C-alpha positions as CSV (number, residue, x, y, z in Angstrom):
1,Q,-23.0,28.3,6.6
2,V,-20.9,25.3,6.6
3,Q,-18.4,24.6,9.2
4,L,-15.5,22.2,8.8
5,V,-13.5,20.7,12.0
6,E,-10.2,18.8,10.9
7,S,-8.3,16.4,13.2
8,G,-5.3,14.8,12.9
9,G,-1.7,15.9,11.6
10,G,1.5,16.6,13.9
11,L,4.8,14.9,13.4
12,V,5.5,11.8,12.0
13,Q,8.6,9.9,10.7
14,P,9.5,9.5,7.2
15,G,7.8,5.9,6.3
16,G,5.1,6.2,9.1
17,S,1.4,6.6,8.9
18,Q,-1.3,9.6,9.8
19,R,-4.9,9.7,9.3
20,L,-6.6,13.1,8.8
21,S,-10.4,13.7,9.4
22,C,-12.8,16.4,9.0
23,A,-16.0,16.9,9.9
24,A,-18.6,19.1,8.1
25,S,-21.8,20.7,10.1
26,G,-24.5,23.1,9.6
27,S,-27.8,23.2,7.5
28,I,-26.4,20.5,5.0
29,F,-28.5,18.6,2.9
30,R,-25.9,17.0,0.8
31,I,-22.1,17.8,-0.4
32,N,-21.1,17.1,-3.8
33,V,-17.3,16.6,-3.5
34,M,-15.1,16.4,-0.1
35,G,-11.6,16.5,-0.4
36,W,-8.0,17.7,1.1
37,Y,-5.6,20.1,0.1
38,R,-2.2,21.0,1.0
39,Q,0.5,24.0,1.0
40,A,3.6,23.8,1.8
41,P,6.2,26.8,2.5
42,G,6.5,28.9,-0.5
43,K,4.3,26.8,-2.6
44,E,0.6,27.1,-3.8
45,R,-2.2,25.1,-2.6
46,E,-2.5,22.0,-4.3
47,L,-5.1,19.2,-4.6
48,V,-4.2,16.0,-2.8
49,A,-7.5,13.9,-3.3
50,D,-10.8,14.4,-3.3
51,I,-14.1,12.2,-3.2
52,T,-17.6,12.7,-4.9
53,S,-20.8,11.8,-3.0
54,S,-21.2,8.8,-5.0
55,G,-17.6,7.6,-4.1
56,S,-15.5,8.7,-7.0
57,T,-11.8,9.4,-5.9
58,S,-9.2,11.5,-7.6
59,Y,-5.3,11.9,-6.4
60,A,-2.5,14.0,-7.1
61,D,0.4,11.7,-8.6
62,S,2.5,12.2,-5.7
63,V,0.1,10.5,-3.4
64,K,-1.2,7.6,-5.4
65,G,-0.7,4.5,-3.9
66,R,0.1,6.1,-0.4
67,F,-2.9,7.9,0.5
68,T,-6.4,7.0,0.5
69,I,-9.7,9.3,1.1
70,S,-12.8,8.1,2.2
71,R,-15.9,9.6,3.3
72,D,-19.2,8.9,5.3
73,N,-22.1,10.8,3.5
74,P,-24.8,10.5,6.6
75,K,-22.1,11.9,8.9
76,N,-20.7,14.3,6.6
77,T,-17.0,13.2,7.3
78,V,-14.2,12.8,5.2
79,S,-10.9,11.1,6.2
80,L,-7.4,11.1,4.4
81,K,-5.4,8.0,5.6
82,M,-1.6,8.7,4.3
83,N,0.7,5.8,4.4
84,S,4.6,5.8,3.6
85,L,4.9,9.3,4.3
86,K,7.7,11.5,2.9
87,P,9.6,14.5,4.0
88,E,7.9,16.1,0.9
89,D,4.5,15.4,2.5
90,T,5.2,17.9,4.9
91,A,2.5,20.8,4.5
92,V,-0.4,22.2,6.0
93,Y,-3.6,20.1,5.2
94,Y,-6.5,21.6,4.1
95,C,-10.0,20.2,4.3
96,N,-12.4,21.1,1.4
97,V,-16.1,20.9,0.6
98,A,-18.1,22.0,-2.9
99,G,-21.2,21.9,-3.9
100,V,-23.2,22.0,-0.9
101,Y,-25.9,24.9,-1.5
102,S,-24.8,25.5,-5.0
103,M,-22.4,23.9,-7.6
104,S,-19.8,26.8,-7.5
105,D,-19.6,27.0,-3.4
106,Q,-16.8,25.8,-1.5
107,Y,-15.7,25.7,2.0
108,W,-12.4,25.4,4.0
109,G,-11.2,23.8,7.2
110,Q,-8.6,25.5,9.3
111,G,-5.9,23.7,8.4
112,T,-3.6,21.0,10.1
113,Q,0.1,20.7,10.4
114,V,1.7,17.5,8.9
115,T,5.3,17.3,9.2
116,V,7.2,14.2,8.2
117,S,10.6,14.4,9.6
118,S,13.0,12.1,11.8
């Protein structure tokens, strides 16, 4: 099994920055994809950004140019640097890893609240 521990989050003013981090632990040989999703009240969970083991990244259109995802493969960690935050970025952010023991498995963190408000 894989355990995910997230850190970061909290209250930030519009235009501010924040960094989320997630560490995966367990009997892990490799992780294919690591990413971040978010879910705002009344909305479905959506992909924010993800990164493959080779470093290929993808971003939601709403965060392109503002958010940067990175990972440390030996440490099994993934981070999300969020700049120029907007109130519409307010959501619970979830760490996700996929392709650990099979191509179809995936694991979720417990979620961390990010609130963008003045």
